[in-house]
N, C-alpha and C positions, 0 to 999 in steps of 0.2 A: 799642402801636403806635411804631413809630420815628418820628426826627424825620429828616422829607422832605430837610430840608440834608445832614445828616453822611450819611445814603445819596445823596444826588449829588454830592457829594464825594466818596467811595468808587468811586463809577462812574466819574467821572472820571481818578480817579489811578488806574485800572484802562485805561483807552482812552489814557491818555498815556502807557504804558508797551507799546503795542500790542498789547490783549487788542482782542478782537470783541464785540460787544455780543450775540452766539453761546454764547460759552465760557464768558463770563461770568455768562448766565445755566445753561448745562449746568454750568458747575460751581459755583454755587449754585441749584439743581433750580428755578427756577422757570423761565414762560414767557418768552422771545426778548420777546414784547407786553407783556408787565408791568413792564417791566425799561426798553420805553424806555418805561411808562405815573411809573414811579418818574424816571425823566433831567429827563419834562416835567412832573411836579410833578400829576400829572393821578392820583394813587392815592403811599397810602404803605402801606409794608409792614408786616406784622403783626411782630411782635419777632422770630420762628422766624428767618423766611425773614434779617429785616436780620443778625441771629448768622449765616448760613451767608455770607450778602453779607462780614459781616466778615471769617471765619477765611477766605475764598478771599484778600481783599484782604492778609491778611497772611502768607500762602504763597503765594500762586499758581504758586509752578513745583512741583509740588509734584500738583499732577493733577486729585486726589479730595478732598471734603472728608470729615468725620467726621463720622456723623446721631446 
């Protein structure tokens, strides 16, 4: 499991850059409701989803993620 604080930090950073929850979820390969649960601390992502979210955060303009 990924650390919840790190996940919330990444999501907050992307939201500040103007990305919607929908786009973050789509580009990360997760359901937007799951993303909201991560933001609210209701659940913690598995390491694979954390890595996917991290890759999108590193280069959000790329528009896709390597699987």
